[in-house]
Steps between C-alpha positions, in 0.01 A plus 500: 500500500657155592452588867130567453449183313675302770288659775185420298612140465569486873160633582335253271682211657399621849138529400508158339662355815237667716220362269645142527520527876144638529390223269669227708339649820166498342536132412594424860206691630275299273631172657294413810696455818256231620274258322204307629534152620201409292519413212876530444651289794207272556474425124868388493462294824190327359675402185812376687271286725329351201835409332640352813178297553516366149869397538438333843185321351685365205789394710281323760312315223819391309717407794404245774536614845791320694269357754604189701328225690357580844745539777612168659668528847659159439674612169696821520577633151860539377578780509237659719451847350328808618228678291655670196484852667715371787751294277725812480542492873548129505778525238676773710518259778755318298739786503422678838425405852129485582507829702659667192283346237168498689525811715770754413489513119108491471479780752756709319295453171202657688712774667668576163164559323386717801816711477462586133297822538743623760826451281326640190688818369286563193384870532175413310375318809397155615305293262677636191685212338650471152777279367695799367517668843498173713758289333661379821183457700321319213798271425558410864137426566464290184812310575392432854157383398542325169857382508519409869151423635338359183818312413507336848138394451581356156801318642309346791208394271666359192861423598477366851411131511526206746739574791485873385771431252536696185359332187508639155164519314591202274629278784280236675417576862660189643395456868801285571758759384762586745767768458804514733527865564740627750416864598792682662515841647675778319778544755586135482513517116741798525728296715399601857511184727474647860167627631649840582650545164183388330300755715731780394504410127124465486467837681716671245323342206160605649606848602677551163166434330310725729582769620825484294324539158271759650788715623683453167174625312481791740858608405451427126168682455541780744541764240196398288210736493250221587723406801481858645123502448457159660731566796737275689227342721254415228791373281608242765137395545480434130848332499402274797174391326663458164803291633267291715310420187811420310622265768242246380655448140845521653417214749330302233808528274729385791277203593432374140845558368731422791270326761561781744269461797566810724716812454521595867442236778465626854370341827185725462415523134607368159505703186 
């Protein structure tokens, strides 16, 4: 008797489970796989455009444009600043050589954006981006764009005054201000006095940052599932781009905190 009741209960549970699964599939079938661009997407874009237009209109009415007098070849402004969208590059010139700040790093930004689809390991395909599944990608992109690029523009616009000195927002931009800064190369700060020794110390510091950290990351993450999906080649591509990006805040910290000019000085290039 007890066995028959148990079998009946098991059959009932199985039927209830089958009904739940069938009901769930029915709901999934009812959901459309695709929706029309009109009105769903176009309506949202139109509302977003209206909101942005209202914000920009109010902003332009309430704030005066920072226009200056007509250009005078006999009076060079101090400091002579690039347009705001190039101020990030101009600020990078403080910390790197012109070839690095004006050619290498901007080129790597473009190359890095082009490489994204080829290093993507999401099985759902390109174009599928959610914060939950793209924590690393989202955080790196937002850090590179907002924290680094936008911060450099803000720094060059509001904190760089006459002589390209740093001024706090509450300080007067004194055109006669002079600051005795002695920028010294990192090997010299570490005690290296001979050129050969400085070359070796700078090389160790540079190669320790990359590829040293990339090799360390390879060894540290080699057993992770995402590393196996990514592969060694794509991992080192990501590591190279990431460490190159992080070299900017590292170099800014060394320059602003310790007046470090270059990390590695050679007869051919300076880093």
